[in-house]
Residue frames relative to the residue before (quaternion, step in Angstrom):
aa qw qx qy qz dx dy dz
M 1.0000 0.0000 0.0000 0.0000 0.00 0.00 0.00
Y 0.6536 0.5134 -0.3174 0.4566 3.59 0.95 -0.91
A 0.6570 0.5150 -0.3122 0.4535 3.57 0.94 -0.91
K 0.6360 0.5284 -0.3285 0.4565 3.58 1.04 -0.77
R 0.6575 0.4993 -0.3080 0.4727 3.60 0.93 -0.88
R 0.6373 0.5361 -0.3244 0.4485 3.54 1.02 -0.80
R 0.6585 0.4953 -0.3073 0.4759 3.59 0.97 -0.86
Q 0.6392 0.5278 -0.3229 0.4567 3.56 1.01 -0.82
R 0.6396 0.5209 -0.3180 0.4674 3.59 0.96 -0.90
K 0.6467 0.5289 -0.3149 0.4505 3.57 0.93 -0.90
R 0.6720 0.4936 -0.2979 0.4648 3.59 0.90 -0.91
Q 0.6575 0.5178 -0.3152 0.4474 3.59 0.97 -0.83
I 0.6613 0.4932 -0.3072 0.4745 3.57 0.93 -0.85
Q 0.6418 0.5176 -0.3217 0.4654 3.56 0.97 -0.85
Q 0.6529 0.5157 -0.3170 0.4553 3.60 0.96 -0.80
I 0.6157 0.5313 -0.3433 0.4699 3.60 1.02 -0.75
C 0.6673 0.5025 -0.3020 0.4593 3.57 0.93 -0.87
I 0.6323 0.5170 -0.3329 0.4712 3.58 1.03 -0.73
E 0.6860 0.4997 -0.2878 0.4437 3.57 0.85 -1.00
R 0.7565 0.3632 -0.1978 0.5067 3.58 1.03 -0.74
D 0.4017 -0.7349 0.4599 0.2951 3.58 1.29 0.08
I 0.2704 0.7441 -0.5499 0.2662 3.56 0.88 1.00
I 0.0429 0.8288 -0.5532 0.0717 3.57 -0.43 1.20
T 0.7826 0.3033 -0.1192 0.5304 3.58 1.23 -0.47
L 0.1129 -0.7325 0.6665 0.0807 3.51 -1.22 0.74
C 0.2677 -0.7924 0.5366 0.1121 3.58 -1.09 0.70
H 0.0219 0.7637 -0.6449 0.0174 3.54 -1.17 0.70
F 0.1398 -0.7886 0.5915 0.0936 3.60 -0.77 0.97
T 0.0375 0.7935 -0.6034 0.0702 3.53 -1.11 0.76
R 0.6048 -0.5376 0.4293 0.4012 3.55 -1.26 0.28
I 0.5765 -0.6155 0.4164 0.3395 3.55 -1.04 0.79
D 0.5638 0.6128 -0.3737 0.4085 3.59 1.20 -0.51
N 0.6898 0.4835 -0.2735 0.4643 3.60 1.15 -0.59
L 0.5002 0.7352 -0.3951 0.2306 3.55 1.21 -0.52
S 0.6680 0.5156 -0.3248 0.4272 3.60 0.77 -0.96
S 0.6649 0.5012 -0.3002 0.4654 3.56 0.95 -0.88
I 0.6440 0.5249 -0.3235 0.4529 3.59 0.96 -0.85
L 0.6898 0.4822 -0.2874 0.4571 3.58 0.93 -0.86
Q 0.6604 0.4754 -0.3022 0.4965 3.57 1.24 -0.33
K 0.8229 0.2593 -0.0829 0.4986 3.57 0.89 -1.00
G 0.5054 -0.6249 0.4374 0.4035 3.57 1.24 -0.29
L 0.6025 -0.5252 0.4403 0.4091 3.55 -1.33 -0.13
L 0.0926 -0.8035 0.5880 -0.0068 3.55 -0.78 1.13
S 0.5584 -0.6280 0.4255 0.3358 3.55 -1.08 0.67
R 0.6458 -0.5260 0.4000 0.3825 3.53 -1.26 0.49
S 0.6637 0.5075 -0.3208 0.4461 3.61 0.88 -0.87
Y 0.6475 0.5087 -0.3257 0.4647 3.60 0.98 -0.77
L 0.6641 0.5125 -0.3090 0.4481 3.56 0.90 -0.92
E 0.6626 0.5106 -0.3053 0.4551 3.57 0.99 -0.82
T 0.7112 0.4531 -0.2702 0.4645 3.60 0.86 -0.88
S 0.6811 0.4864 -0.2891 0.4647 3.59 1.13 -0.62
G 0.4432 -0.7267 0.4301 0.3007 3.57 1.26 -0.23
Q 0.3984 0.7193 -0.4832 0.3007 3.59 1.20 0.31
Q 0.4719 -0.6658 0.5068 0.2778 3.54 -1.16 0.68
F 0.2193 0.7591 -0.5911 0.1622 3.57 -0.88 0.94
L 0.3475 -0.6928 0.5865 0.2350 3.55 -1.32 0.33
F 0.1467 -0.8014 0.5756 0.0703 3.57 -0.77 1.01
N 0.4876 -0.6891 0.4685 0.2604 3.56 -1.22 0.56
D 0.8055 0.2575 -0.0803 0.5277 3.54 0.84 -1.07
P 0.2763 -0.7981 0.5097 0.1639 3.63 -0.33 1.17
D 0.7234 0.4789 -0.2371 0.4372 3.60 1.17 -0.53
R 0.0460 -0.8237 0.5565 0.0991 3.58 0.94 -0.91
F 0.0248 -0.8444 0.5337 -0.0398 3.53 0.59 1.23
D 0.5370 0.6109 -0.4211 0.4015 3.59 1.21 -0.18
G 0.4280 -0.7418 0.4272 0.2900 3.58 1.27 -0.26
H 0.6856 0.4757 -0.2771 0.4763 3.59 1.23 0.23
K 0.0480 -0.7991 0.5986 -0.0273 3.54 0.24 1.27
D 0.6218 0.5498 -0.3316 0.4484 3.56 1.28 -0.32
A 0.6864 0.4468 -0.2802 0.5008 3.60 1.25 0.11
I 0.3495 -0.6951 0.5937 0.2052 3.53 -1.30 0.56
C 0.3223 -0.7736 0.5208 0.1624 3.59 -0.84 0.99
L 0.0031 0.7750 -0.6311 0.0317 3.54 -0.94 0.98
S 0.2600 -0.7159 0.6162 0.2003 3.54 -1.35 0.28
I 0.4338 -0.6917 0.5167 0.2577 3.55 -1.17 0.59
S 0.8831 0.0493 -0.0907 0.4577 3.55 -0.89 1.12
F 0.8057 -0.0206 0.0458 0.5903 3.62 0.99 -0.75
P 0.5519 -0.6408 0.4076 0.3445 3.62 -0.96 0.78
N 0.5371 -0.5484 0.5254 0.3671 3.53 -1.35 0.35
Y 0.2176 -0.8501 0.4642 0.1202 3.54 0.20 1.32
K 0.5946 0.5639 -0.3737 0.4344 3.61 1.07 -0.58
M 0.6931 0.4583 -0.2728 0.4849 3.56 0.86 -0.96
F 0.6418 0.5393 -0.3207 0.4408 3.57 0.95 -0.89
Y 0.6533 0.5048 -0.3082 0.4726 3.58 0.92 -0.90
S 0.6408 0.5450 -0.3206 0.4354 3.55 0.95 -0.90
Y 0.6841 0.4750 -0.2894 0.4718 3.60 0.86 -0.91
R 0.6636 0.5216 -0.3188 0.4312 3.59 0.90 -0.87
T 0.7100 0.4375 -0.2669 0.4830 3.58 1.06 -0.67
R 0.6696 0.5113 -0.3029 0.4456 3.59 1.08 -0.65
I 0.7346 0.3827 -0.2143 0.5177 3.59 1.00 -0.82
E 0.3114 -0.8035 0.4818 0.1592 3.54 -0.18 1.32
H 0.8592 0.1390 -0.1270 0.4757 3.51 -1.25 0.74
S 0.4326 0.7009 -0.4655 0.3239 3.58 1.12 0.52
Q 0.1614 -0.7490 0.6339 0.1050 3.54 -1.20 0.64
W 0.1881 -0.8298 0.5251 0.0178 3.52 -0.95 0.95
V 0.1318 -0.7335 0.6539 0.1306 3.50 -1.38 0.31
V 0.2592 -0.7186 0.6167 0.1898 3.54 -1.29 0.41
L 0.2218 -0.7696 0.5896 0.1042 3.55 -0.81 1.08
L 0.1821 -0.7498 0.6257 0.1141 3.55 -1.03 0.84
L 0.1247 -0.8202 0.5583 0.0074 3.54 -0.69 1.18
D 0.5889 -0.5688 0.4487 0.3583 3.53 -1.25 0.50
A 0.5032 -0.6783 0.4551 0.2819 3.57 -0.93 0.93
K 0.4428 0.6935 -0.4529 0.3434 3.61 1.23 -0.13
V 0.4937 0.6581 -0.4192 0.3840 3.57 1.22 -0.46
L 0.6520 0.5707 -0.3208 0.3826 3.59 0.94 -0.89
W 0.7923 0.2703 -0.1621 0.5223 3.61 0.99 -0.67
E 0.6628 0.4969 -0.3239 0.4571 3.60 1.19 -0.26
L 0.7537 0.3110 -0.1852 0.5486 3.60 1.19 -0.47
D 0.6094 -0.5644 0.4270 0.3573 3.54 -1.35 0.23
C 0.0733 0.8404 -0.5232 0.1208 3.57 -0.16 1.32
A 0.1716 -0.7281 0.6515 0.1264 3.52 -1.29 0.57
F 0.2705 -0.7905 0.5404 0.0996 3.55 -0.97 0.93
C 0.1241 -0.8178 0.5620 0.0031 3.55 -0.65 1.19
Q 0.4430 -0.7339 0.4583 0.2348 3.56 -0.65 1.15
E 0.7659 0.0756 -0.0673 0.6349 3.57 1.22 -0.48
N 0.7961 -0.2578 0.1896 0.5136 3.58 -1.24 -0.29
A 0.5015 -0.6930 0.4331 0.2840 3.58 -0.82 1.00
S 0.6426 0.5226 -0.3195 0.4603 3.59 1.24 -0.32
S 0.5044 0.6766 -0.4257 0.3265 3.59 1.20 -0.23
N 0.6165 -0.5540 0.4140 0.3764 3.54 -1.20 0.54
V 0.6175 0.5640 -0.3451 0.4261 3.57 1.00 -0.81
V 0.7153 0.4514 -0.2609 0.4654 3.57 0.77 -1.03
R 0.6795 0.5172 -0.3085 0.4191 3.59 0.85 -0.91
H 0.6719 0.4793 -0.3043 0.4757 3.60 1.19 -0.37
I 0.5678 0.5351 -0.3996 0.4812 3.59 1.28 0.19
L 0.5187 -0.6506 0.4522 0.3213 3.58 -0.81 0.97
L 0.5604 -0.6269 0.4252 0.3347 3.56 -0.95 0.88
E 0.6489 0.5262 -0.3317 0.4382 3.60 0.90 -0.83
D 0.6383 0.5125 -0.3274 0.4720 3.58 1.09 -0.66
R 0.6514 0.5204 -0.3105 0.4565 3.58 1.08 -0.68
K 0.6477 0.5218 -0.3167 0.4560 3.58 1.24 -0.31
K 0.5475 0.6422 -0.3873 0.3712 3.58 1.25 -0.17
P 0.6262 -0.5412 0.3986 0.3950 3.61 -1.14 0.50
D 0.6022 0.5632 -0.3634 0.4337 3.60 1.05 -0.67
A 0.6193 0.5396 -0.3432 0.4556 3.59 1.11 -0.64
L 0.6251 0.5087 -0.3375 0.4864 3.58 1.07 -0.68
N 0.6288 0.5153 -0.3357 0.4758 3.60 0.95 -0.77
G 0.6480 0.5537 -0.3114 0.4202 3.56 1.02 -0.81
V 0.5514 0.6049 -0.3874 0.4243 3.57 1.22 -0.44
F 0.7451 0.3668 -0.1888 0.5241 3.58 1.19 -0.59
V 0.1770 0.8255 -0.5165 0.1428 3.58 1.19 0.57
E 0.5280 -0.6718 0.4246 0.2995 3.57 -0.97 0.88
D 0.7924 0.1486 -0.0695 0.5875 3.59 0.98 -0.85
Y 0.0208 -0.7888 0.6132 -0.0363 3.54 -0.67 1.16
R 0.7944 -0.1827 0.0631 0.5757 3.58 -0.25 1.31
T 0.8178 -0.1861 0.1413 0.5259 3.62 -0.57 -1.09
I 0.5887 0.5964 -0.3498 0.4188 3.57 1.29 0.01
N 0.1324 -0.7611 0.6297 0.0819 3.56 -1.02 0.87
R 0.4620 -0.7351 0.4341 0.2402 3.51 -0.59 1.22
Q 0.6832 0.5038 -0.2958 0.4380 3.56 0.82 -0.98
S 0.6577 0.5231 -0.3227 0.4355 3.59 0.95 -0.83
L 0.6910 0.4572 -0.2778 0.4861 3.59 1.14 -0.55
K 0.3309 -0.7693 0.4820 0.2577 3.57 1.31 -0.17
I 0.1550 0.7940 -0.5615 0.1739 3.54 0.93 0.95
P 0.5081 -0.6562 0.4532 0.3253 3.62 -0.80 0.91
S 0.6560 -0.5726 0.3295 0.3649 3.54 -1.05 0.82
G 0.7486 0.4223 -0.2178 0.4625 3.59 0.95 -0.84
Y 0.5842 0.5652 -0.3737 0.4468 3.58 1.28 0.07
P 0.5036 -0.6290 0.4880 0.3354 3.62 -0.97 0.76
T 0.5811 -0.5675 0.4362 0.3873 3.56 -1.17 0.50
N 0.7472 0.2997 -0.1708 0.5681 3.59 0.79 -1.01
P 0.4240 -0.7358 0.4598 0.2596 3.64 -0.62 1.04
Q 0.6751 0.4710 -0.3068 0.4779 3.61 1.25 -0.24
A 0.3325 0.7396 -0.5126 0.2823 3.59 1.22 0.28
E 0.1113 -0.8166 0.5659 0.0218 3.57 -1.04 0.79
V 0.2491 -0.6939 0.6462 0.1974 3.49 -1.40 0.31
L 0.1827 -0.7515 0.6246 0.1083 3.57 -0.96 0.92
V 0.1414 -0.7989 0.5831 0.0413 3.57 -0.72 1.11
F 0.2157 -0.8290 0.5113 0.0696 3.56 -0.57 1.21
N 0.6167 0.4464 -0.3770 0.5275 3.55 1.17 0.68
A 0.5535 -0.4992 0.5078 0.4319 3.51 -1.32 0.10
I 0.2785 -0.7563 0.5708 0.1570 3.58 -1.02 0.81
S 0.3894 -0.7494 0.4900 0.2162 3.56 -0.39 1.22
D 0.5795 -0.5957 0.4347 0.3468 3.55 -1.14 0.65
R 0.5549 0.6249 -0.3992 0.3771 3.62 1.17 -0.40
Y 0.6220 0.5371 -0.3456 0.4530 3.60 1.22 -0.35
I 0.6095 0.5704 -0.3511 0.4242 3.61 1.20 -0.37
N 0.1645 -0.8307 0.5296 0.0488 3.57 -0.48 1.22
E 0.8193 0.0687 0.0103 0.5691 3.58 0.98 -0.84
V 0.1495 -0.7438 0.6434 0.1018 3.53 -1.32 0.54
H 0.1234 -0.8095 0.5733 0.0275 3.57 -0.65 1.16
F 0.1895 -0.7720 0.6031 0.0669 3.54 -0.87 1.10
W 0.6331 -0.5562 0.3865 0.3748 3.56 -1.22 0.52
D 0.8013 -0.1061 0.1093 0.5785 3.60 0.87 -0.92
N 0.7136 -0.4583 0.3208 0.4217 3.55 -1.34 0.12
I 0.5939 0.5739 -0.3695 0.4259 3.58 1.08 -0.64
A 0.6781 0.4766 -0.2849 0.4816 3.57 0.87 -0.96
F 0.6575 0.5138 -0.3102 0.4555 3.57 0.93 -0.88
D 0.6898 0.4897 -0.2924 0.4460 3.59 0.78 -1.03
R 0.6359 0.5333 -0.3331 0.4475 3.58 0.99 -0.79
W 0.6977 0.4497 -0.2748 0.4852 3.57 0.90 -0.91
W 0.6823 0.5189 -0.2946 0.4225 3.56 0.87 -0.99
S 0.6189 0.5829 -0.3532 0.3904 3.61 0.97 -0.77
S 0.7626 0.3428 -0.1985 0.5114 3.58 1.08 -0.63
N 0.7543 0.3993 -0.2042 0.4795 3.59 1.24 -0.22
S 0.4827 0.7133 -0.4292 0.2721 3.60 1.15 -0.35
P 0.6278 0.5262 -0.3816 0.4283 3.69 0.90 -0.60
T 0.6823 0.4890 -0.2802 0.4656 3.58 1.11 -0.71
F 0.8223 0.2691 -0.0891 0.4934 3.55 0.91 -0.94
S 0.3238 0.6846 -0.5700 0.3187 3.57 0.93 0.87
D 0.2308 0.8525 -0.4080 0.2312 3.51 0.69 1.24
G 0.6498 -0.5414 0.3317 0.4179 3.60 1.17 0.25
R 0.5174 0.6092 -0.4366 0.4131 3.59 1.24 -0.09
R 0.4491 -0.6466 0.5322 0.3112 3.53 -1.28 0.29
Y 0.0540 -0.7681 0.6380 0.0016 3.56 -0.80 1.09
C 0.1486 0.8140 -0.5447 0.1361 3.59 -0.68 1.00
S 0.3581 -0.6636 0.5994 0.2685 3.53 -1.32 0.33
N 0.2296 0.7620 -0.5456 0.2624 3.52 -0.37 1.29
Q 0.2627 -0.8144 0.5015 0.1272 3.58 -0.53 1.16
E 0.3281 0.7770 -0.4869 0.2269 3.60 1.25 0.09
Y 0.7651 0.3734 -0.1992 0.4853 3.58 0.84 -0.96
F 0.5891 0.5418 -0.3731 0.4693 3.59 1.27 0.18
R 0.6247 0.5544 -0.3239 0.4444 3.57 1.29 -0.10
Y 0.5991 -0.5533 0.4361 0.3804 3.54 -1.33 -0.24
R 0.6069 -0.5602 0.4218 0.3740 3.54 -1.28 0.30
C 0.6544 -0.5476 0.3591 0.3781 3.55 -1.23 0.50
D 0.7268 0.4272 -0.2423 0.4802 3.62 1.14 -0.53
Y 0.2817 0.8212 -0.4719 0.1535 3.60 1.26 0.26
K 0.6187 0.5724 -0.3633 0.3969 3.63 0.99 -0.73
K 0.6406 0.5228 -0.3290 0.4562 3.56 1.02 -0.77
W 0.6733 0.4833 -0.2965 0.4746 3.59 0.96 -0.82
Q 0.6054 0.5637 -0.3433 0.4448 3.55 1.15 -0.64
S 0.7728 0.3523 -0.1714 0.4994 3.58 1.01 -0.84
A 0.4716 0.7029 -0.4355 0.3064 3.59 1.25 -0.20
N 0.4214 -0.6947 0.5288 0.2454 3.55 -1.12 0.75
L 0.1899 0.7835 -0.5578 0.1974 3.56 0.27 1.31
N 0.4598 -0.6676 0.5127 0.2830 3.54 -1.16 0.60
N 0.2278 -0.8261 0.5024 0.1150 3.55 -0.07 1.28
D 0.4943 0.6401 -0.4458 0.3837 3.59 1.23 -0.12
D 0.6419 0.5279 -0.3216 0.4537 3.56 1.20 -0.47
I 0.7332 0.3789 -0.2085 0.5248 3.57 1.21 -0.38
L 0.3110 -0.8072 0.4761 0.1582 3.54 -0.46 1.20
E 0.7162 0.4283 -0.2577 0.4870 3.57 1.07 -0.64
V 0.3654 0.7056 -0.5204 0.3128 3.58 0.41 1.23
D 0.1267 -0.7771 0.6143 0.0523 3.54 -0.93 0.92
D 0.3727 -0.7717 0.4709 0.2094 3.59 -0.43 1.19
D 0.6567 0.5175 -0.3158 0.4486 3.59 1.20 -0.38
M 0.4395 0.7030 -0.4647 0.3110 3.59 1.22 0.01
P 0.4108 -0.7162 0.5034 0.2548 3.59 -0.97 0.79
F 0.7653 0.2539 -0.1846 0.5620 3.60 1.21 0.10
């Protein structure tokens, strides 16, 4: 019975991705972590800490309560959080990894309609967040004062730009399709010492597309939302 439910869940999630043309997941990280990630895949914070591996982390608190999970975004990075980390962590350089959407139905995932650290999300049972209906909920038509259709949000983009996916497995490097660097300087510096190891068919490029904000950022900037419910908010953000 469990195996049957699992297969059904997998098919439902895959169908949602087909209908919404979801092909890419995003993960941003410091460039210092990149070589290790491309060798070992994406590993959870709790695993890295217990195994004693060297790594740089972004969030010292993890208010979402899930150090055992890896955070991803659907189709486009959580630009508010990404901007916040890039400005708070001095002299940091970053890359954005694009992963195959197969992660959503092949691995153990939970779907969060907004930031996983928010009070709203944390009060939803984890098992409920793992259901296909939770993935559908990420694309809800009306979110508080926001109407998805009026903003012309692309079909594969979550309604709330801070929506997250929590992945409770290690994510193999085989799911990583592309690596985006901020500019040619960052790319050339990393590539000059790593190209013999990672000439692996992935796409490596300098492209700031995924370092920017979403097309609907102005509406979210002016929306009357209760930011007390969202822990990852920076009042100094320009968007």
